[in-house]
N, C-alpha and C positions, 0 to 999 in steps of 0.2 A: 955538537953537530947534529945529534939526533933530534934536538928541539927545533931545528930549522930545516930539516930535510924530510922529504916524502917517503913513506913506506909503512909497512904494517908492524914489523918487528925490527930489532936492532940489526938483524942479519939480512933483512930484505929491504934494502934502500938503494936500488940500482941507480946509476947515473942518469940513464935516459928518462927516469921518472922525475928528476929534480927540476926539469924545465916547467913542470906543472905547479911548482910551489910558488904561485903568484896570486895576488888578490883577485885578479881577473878570473882565473880558473876557478878559484873558490866561489866567487860570485855566481858563476854559471852553474856549478854543481849545486850550490846552496839554493839558487833560484829554481832550478829544475826539481830539486827535492821538494821545495815549497809547492811546486806545481802538482806533484804526486799527492802531497798531504791535502792540498786544497781539493783535488779530485775526490779524495776519500770523504772529506766533510760534505761536499756537495752531493756526492753519490748517496750518502746516508740520508740527507734531507729529502732527496727526490724519491727514495724508495721507502721512506718512513711510513707513509700511509699504507703501503702493502704489508709491512710488518704488523701494523696495528690491526689490519683486517685478518691477517693470517692467524695471529695469536690472540685476537680479541682484547686489545689493549686500549684503554681510554687515553685521551690526550694528556690528562694530568699525570697518569702513570708513565707515559712516554717522557714527560719532562723530568720525572724522578729518575727514570732509567738513564737518561742522557747526562745526569749530574755526576756519574762516575768519573768522567773526565776531570771535572772540577774538584771532586773530592781528593783525588790523588795530587792535584796541583796544590791544594790547601795543605795537605799533610807533608808534602815533599819539596815544594818549590824553594823554600828558604834554604834547606839543607843542600839541595842539588845546585842551586845558583851560587851559594857561598863557597862550597868546596869545589864544585866543578869549574867555577870562574878562575880559580888559582891553578888548575891543572891543565891538561891537554884538552882544550875546548872542542876541537873537531872530533876527537875520539869519544868524548862524552856525548856529543850530539849524535854520533854514529850509533852508540849504544841505545840512545833514546829512539832513534829511527827504527832500530831492530825491535824494540818494544812495540812500536806502532805497527810493524809488520805482523808481529805475533797477534796483536789485537784483531787484525783483519781475519785471521783464521779462527779465532775464538768466536767471533760474531756469527759465523756460519754454522756453529755447532747445533743450534736449535733446529735448523733444516736437516742436518745430518741425523739428529736423534729422532725427529718427528715427521720429516718428509713434508709433502705438500698439504696434508690435512684432509680430513674427510669431506668437508664442504667443497673444497677446490676439486677434489677427485670426482665428486658427484656431478660436476659440470663438464666432464670430458667424454669424448666419444668412446674411449676404451673401456670406461666403467659403465657404459650404457649399451646394452644389447640393441642393435639396430631394429630388430623385429619387435622389441618391447619398448619402443620409444613412448608409446602412449602410457604404458604402466610407469615408466620412469618419470614422466612429467606429472602424473597424478601423485606419485609418492614423493618426488623431490621438488618439482616446480609447483606442485599443488594446484590442480585444476578444481573447479567447483564439482564436487562429487556427491552431494547430498548425503554425506556420511556424518558420523558424530565427530566431535572435535578431536584433533590429533593428540596423541599422547606424547609425553616427554620422551625425546629420543636419547639414546645413549651416545655419549661423545667420548672421543679419545682423551688420553691424559693431557695432551697438549692444548686442548681447546681452552681451558681455563687454568692452566698450570702456571706456577710462578717461575719455573725453570728457565724458559726463554728470557723473561725479564731480567732475572738474576744474571744469566749468562751474558747478556748484552751489557748489563751494568759493569760486570767484571772486565769485559773487553774495553769499555770506555775508560775504566780506571787505569788500565795498562796503557791505553792511548795517551792519557794525561801526562804520563812520564815523558813520552816522546815530545809532546807539545811543549812542555815546560822547558826542556833542554834545547829544542829547536829555536824558540823565540828568545829566551833569556841569554843563552850562550852564543848562539849562531850570529845574531845581529850585532852584539857587542864585539865579537871577533872581527867582523867586517869593519866596524868603526875604528877599532884599535890598529888595524893594518891598512888604513886608507887615510889619505890627507883630509884634514877637516873640511876643506872647501869642496872636496869631491864626494864627501859622504852623502849629501842629499841625492845626487844623481845615482850613486851606486845603490842606495836604498830604494830609489824609485824603480831602477831596472830590476832589482831583486823582487820587489813587491809586484811589479808588472808581470814578471815571469810566474810568480805565485798565482796571480790573478788569472793567468791563462788556464790554470788547472781546472777551475770550474767549467770552462768550455768542454774539456774532455770528460769532466765529471758528469755534466749534463748529457753529453753524447753517450757515454756508457750507460747512464741511467735511462736514457731514452730507449736504447737497444734492449736493455734487460727488462724494462717495464713493458715493452711490447711482446716479450717472450712470456709464455705462461710459466707459472711457478714451477711446474715440472715440464721442461721443454720437450720431453719425449712423448708427451700426450697431446691429444688434439682437443682443444677447448670448444665447447658448444655455445659460448657467448663471446661477444666482441670486447675489445679493451675499453670501450666506453661504458660498458655495463659496470655499475658500482660494485658488483661481486667479483670483478676481475682482480686477480692477484698476480703480479708480475714476478719474474725470476730475480727477486731482490738479493739473493745470496750469491749470484754468479759473479758479479763484478768484484767482490771482495777477494777472490782468488788472484785475479790479475793485479790488484792493488797491493796485496801482500807480497807477492813475488817482486814487484817493482821496488818496493821500499827496502826489502832485503838487499837488492842490488845496489841501491844508493847508499845504504849503510856501509857496505863494503868499500865503496869509492871514497866516501867522506872520511872514513877511519884512516886513510893514508895521508891526509894533510898534516903538516907539522904543527907543533904547539905554537910557534911564532914564525911568521913569514920572514925569509931571509931578506936582509937589506942590502941590495946590490949596489945601489948608487949613493954616493955621499949626499947627505941632505934629504934623502927620501925618507918619509915618515919621521922626520926629525922631531916634529912637535910631539907626536905620540910617544917617542922614545923618552924625551925629556920629562913628559908628564908621568910616564910610568915609573921613571927613576925617582921623581919627586914623591909619587905615591908610595913607593917602597920606603923612602926615608921617613915619611910621615908614619908609616906603620911600624918602623923600627923604633921611632921615638915613643910611639904609643906603648910598645912592648917594654921599653925601659921604665915608663911611668907605672905600668901595671905591676912590674916585678918579674923575677925569674920564675916562670911556671912552665911545666911540661906541656907541650902541645904538638900539633902536627907540623912537620917541616914542609914548607911550601916554597917553591922556586918562583922568584919574580925577576923579570928582566934578563933571564939567562941562567944557565946551570950554576954559575959561580956565585950568584946573589941569592941568599936564602934568609928567611926570617921566621921565627917561631910565632905561630898563631894559636890562640887558645879560645876557650868559650868566653872569656872576659873580652877579648877582641871582638868576638861576634856581637856581644851586648853593646859595646861602644859603637860599632858600625850601625847596629839596628837603631840606636838612639839618634844617631846623626840623620838617618833616613826619615824616621817617623816625625822628626821635628822640622823637616824641610817643607815649608808651606807650599811652595810651587808644585813640588812633586805630589804631595798628598791631595791638594785641591784639584790638580789636573787628573789624578787617578779617580777621584770621586766623580768628576765630570764624565770620564769615560764609563764609569759604572752606570750612571743614569742613562747615558746614550745606549749602552749595550742592553740594558733592561728594556728600554723603549723599542729597540730594534729587534729584540729576540723573538717577538711574535711573528715577524716576517722572516727572520733568519731560519727559525726552526720549522715554522708551519706554512711556508710560502706555497708549497704544492697543495696543501689542504685548502688554503685561502683561494687559490685559483680554481680548485675543484668546486668549491662551494659557490663562489661569486660569479665565475665565468664558465662553469661546466667544462673545464679543461681536464683531461685525464692526466695522470702522472707523466706519461710519455709526451703528451702535447706541451705540458708545462715546461719540461726539460728542453724541448726543441725550440720553443718560442722565447721564453724569458731569459734563458741562459746567455745566448750570444749578445743580446741587448745590454744586459747588466755588465757582462765582462768587458765589452768594448768601452762602455762609459767609465768603468773603474780603471782600466788600463790607460785611457786618455787622461784621467785625473791624476794618476800616479806620475806618469811620464811628464806631463806638462808642469806639475808642481816641482818635480826634481830638476827639470831644465831651468825653470824660472829661479829657483832658490840657488842653484849652483852658479848660474850666470850673473844674476843681479844682486844676490846676497841681501835680500830684504831684511829689515830690522826685525827683532823678535816681536815687537808690538804689532807690526803689520801681519806677521804670520799668525799670531794669536787672534788678532781681530778677524782674520779670514775664517777661523773656526767658529767665531760668533756668527758671522754671516752664514756659514754653512748650517749652523743649528737653526737659525731663523728660516732658511730655505727649506730645511727638512720638515719643520713644523707646518709651513705653508703647503708643502707637498702632501703631508698626511691629511690636511683638511680638504684638499682636492680629492684625494683617494677615497675619503669618507663618503663621497657622493657618486662613486663610480661602481657600477655593477650591472649585471644583466637583468632583464625583466623577470619578475617572480613567476615561477611555474608551480602553482599550488598542487599539493597532493590531495587527491579526492578523499575527503574525510577529515582534513585538517582545519581547525577553527582558529584563524589568526587572532581573533579577539581574546580568546581565553588561552591561546597557545597550547591547545590540546588536540589530540587525535582520537577520533572515534570512527573505526573502519567498518562497523556493522551497519547495514542498511537492509531494506526489504528485499533488494535484488540479490543479496548474498547471504542473507540470514541463515538459510538452510544449506549452505555450501560446506560447512565444517572448516572454516578458515582460521581457527584459533591456533596459536603456537607456530605460526609460519614465519620463516625468515623473510626479510625485506628483499623482494624480487620484483622491482618496479617494471611495469609495462605501460606503454604509451598508446593512447587513442589519438591518432594524428589529426583527424578532422576536427575534433573538439579541443585538441591541444591540452588534454588532461592526463595526468599520471596517476595510475592506480598502484596501490601497495604491492599487489601481486595479481596474477591471472585469476586466482581464486576470488579475490576481492572485487575483481571486475565481472565476476559471474561467468567466466569462460569455461566451457565444457569440452572444447576441442583444441588440439595442438598439432602443429605440423612444422616442417622446415621450410624456410624461405630459400630463394635461389643461392644465397650466400651461406647456407647451412645454419642460419640463426633461427632460434625458435620464434614462432608466431602463434597467435591464439585466435580462435573464432568462436561463433555462437555465444557471444558475451551479452548478458542481460543488462548489466549496469550502464553501459553507454546508452542503450535504448531508454533506460529509465530517466536519463538526463533530459530527454525531450519533454518529459512531463514536469520537469522542475521539482523532482521529489524532495519533500521537506524532511528535515531531521525528525526522527521518530522517538528519540529518547527523551521522555518528558522531564526527567530530573535534570538532564543536561540543559534542556531548553529553559527550564525555570531558573537554573543557575545563571544562564546567559541574561535572562530578563532582570534578575536581581543585581547583576554586576554591570549593567549598561542600559542605555536608553532603549525604549521599546522599538525604536526604528531599526535596531540592530538584529531584527529577526533574521536568522541565518538560514540560507539555502544550502543544503549539504552538497548538491551538485550545482555549482554556481553557473555552469555553462548552459545557455539557453539556445535552442535552434528553432528553425522554422518548421519543425515537425518531421524532418528526414528520419527514416528508420535506420538506426545505427547497428541494429542487431546483425547485419550481414557484414559489417566491417571487421577487419582483422586488427589485432593489437600487437605491436612490436615489443620485443624485449628491451628494457632500459627506459630511463625517464625521457620525457619529451624535451627536445632541444629548446633553449631559451634564446630570445632575441637580444643580442648584446649591442647592436649598432656599432658606434665608434667608441664605446666605453672601454673596451679592452685595449684598443690602440692608444687611447688617451692614458690608460693606466701604464702601459709600457713607456710612453713618452715621459710621463711625470716621474716614474721610478728611475728612469735613466738619468734624468737631470739630478735627482737626489743622490744617486750613486756617484756621479761625476763630482759634485760639490764636496761630498763627505770624504771621498778618497783623495781629492786634491789637498785636503787639510791634514791628512794623516802623516805625511812626511815631516811637516813642521812640528806636529805633535810629538813624534818620536825624537826629533832633535831637542826639543825642549826638555823632555825627560832625561836625555843623555847629558845635556849641558847644565841641568839644574843641580847636579850632584858632582862630587869630586871623582876623579877617574878610578880610584880604588873602590869606590862604592857603586860604580856603574852597573856591573852585573848583578850585584846584590839588590840594588834598588829595583831592577827589572823583575827579580824574583818576588820582592814584596808587592810590587804593583800587580803581578800575575796572581799572587795569592789573594789580594783584595778583590780583583776582578772576578776570580773564581768564586770566592765566598759570598760576595754581595751582588753579583750580576749574573754570571753564567749558570749558577745553580738555581737561584730563585726566579730568574727570568722565564725560562721555559716552563717551570712548574706553575708560575702565576698565569701565564697566557694559556697554558694547557687547561687550567681550571676555568678560566674565563670562557674558553671555547666550549668546554664541556657543559657550561651553564646554558648554552644556546642550543643544545641538542634536543631534537624533537622525538626521534626514534632510536632507541638503543637496541643492540643485539642482546637479547635476554633469552637464554635457553636453560631449562632445568635449574632455575634459581640462580644462574650465574650471569653477571653483567659484563658485557664485552665492549666492543668499539661502537661508536656512533655511526648510524647509517644516514641520517638526515638532520640537517641543522636549520635553524631559523636564520635565513640569509641576512636579513636586515640587522638583527641583533648581533650576529657574528661580526659583521662589518663595523657596526657602530661601536661595540664594546672594545674590539681590538684596536681600532684606530684612535679612539679617544684616550684609552689608557696609554698608548704610545706617545701621544701628544703631550700628556702631562709629564712623563719622565723626560722626554727630549727637551721640553721647555726648561725643566730644572737643570739639565746638563748645559744648556745654553747660558743660563744665568751664571753657573760656575765657570764657564769658559770666559765670560766677561771679567770675573774676578781674577782668573789666571792671567788674563791680558794685562790687568793692572799690576799684579805682583811681578810678572816676568818681563816687563817691557824693556829692561836694560840688560838682559842676559846676553853674553857674548857667545854667539852660535858658531863662529868660524875660527876660534882660537887666535884672534887678532891682538888680544891684550897680553902683554909680556909680564907674566907673574908666575910664581910657583904654582898657584892654584887659581887660574883665571876664572874658572867656573864658580868656585866657591866665593871668590871676591865679588863677582858680579851678582851672585845670588844673595850674598849678605847685603850688598849695596841696595839691591832691589827691595829686600825685606825692610832695611832701615828706612828707605823712602816711604814704603807703604805704612810703616808704623808711625812715622812723623806726621 
């Protein structure tokens, strides 16, 4: 009775609770739990750039840091899915969710240990005496002061410490346990307790509920990104300033508490749903019994060996399993062509998409000058709406019309082609270039010293961009613009005056470094003589103009709107193919291998996609960096990227991998065209028979 009743212990199984022991209730709880987990993932991505700036982490290091999730999946997924699949799956999923909750509190430890950081505190009102604002800006925002070069400053331990990176890696490692159990055990539990013809719609609703999570994840990220890293202080810069660091740690507290709550609820579901009506779930019951008989026969062939006693089909049915059984099941799975090829297709897709999945906020910051908060507010709802429509429409169509396996698999091929076409369009969408004064696009180098700031002592300064609005030029800092005065604007943001470099632009000041000029001549046509300040005017005197903190805004036109439209179509097409893809994975293997096969697929995805994908794209992004945060010999995060190279390299790499995944999808379409998706064929192992038949046809 305890295997089919709700409760936490043998003694706490009240009658009023048993009404919730239904697939529908589980679907709602499981879907809402997916919402919370999706919130966590999206919240991490939208606050990732803040973590990079706070702890001076490069994009490649970020990719390695995020691999902790996949490392735990690689090490534990086979064990967890093989053993957990034979035990109380809701209870095991609940323990996994508890691990995810613990990871939320571990990830905020760097903030607890190191606080907001010296650089962030230096930009707040509380750490700047109002009467000494001029001194503050000379020492911290660095005005032109006709002094010698600044000396190397002393930084706190956290500025270039490995502790934050290692701590976040550990949190991701623990999170991976929860992710493994949630996907591999939770979804198969739904399939085993639902009629085969209803599985597509149930999965669609569950995935749609999970997809709503990013909406709230973006919302929480938007709120936290708009709050300063220390909410008790008053920042002297706006959130559009590249030095702004949001309260990235705050949302994890809410997410951790919510996951602990859902872990408690999920643990009360029974090992097997009670079958109240005759004929309900009959197919699943018969297949489970057949699977048990197959495993019993396997045991007899292997011989009498001691192993773990596992209950199948009820408390009275038991069978001994051993390591030999594990190896036999493993061999069955790895020799299943459809499953393996389909998994490799998913690997290529995930690698290709990981650049946008992990670094979407950074992409929007670089290409469209959108802050982390703006990115969360604009892109989140569009993507979520498209994905929800994709899941629900696919679930409805599959449940109502029961399309053949060939048609479902061919839709994945069409989706891959659409995705590649979308990437090619995105390749050409960006805002107009806003060059940094001193940047040479021909040689991809920066030389910030000119006659107008040579005596200002601007060496070893951090990237603190200021904008001269009339000329639409961005300077590296107020010092490099030759500014000697600073004051507050009406909105309490710093502005700078008495700047000599914008005035020098009226004369078309030429680059004065002869070696650099010679290098340019040697590497390109003589017509490429470069003007350091490329803006020319009619002779207006700019020396009386004020410069505003932050880079100059770029003209995006309709490019950002087009980007949102194209990515929404891509999200819709790819999400609409996911339901069919999950069904193929379930039906391509026998029922006793279903959970185990999901564990193997998750292991392969982690090892070959989720780990190398972010690291690869992080490295690619780092190669496009123009200005690094370098202080006292330490190399931190990137402040300024080559916009065109960033966009070109990321999209072209994605196109190559997704095109490869599309080719494999076409192969899966051929191999699995005869799979029985809806349990309509009457045999002991309909899935195995169909799979073998498909493979025989493909080999003939």
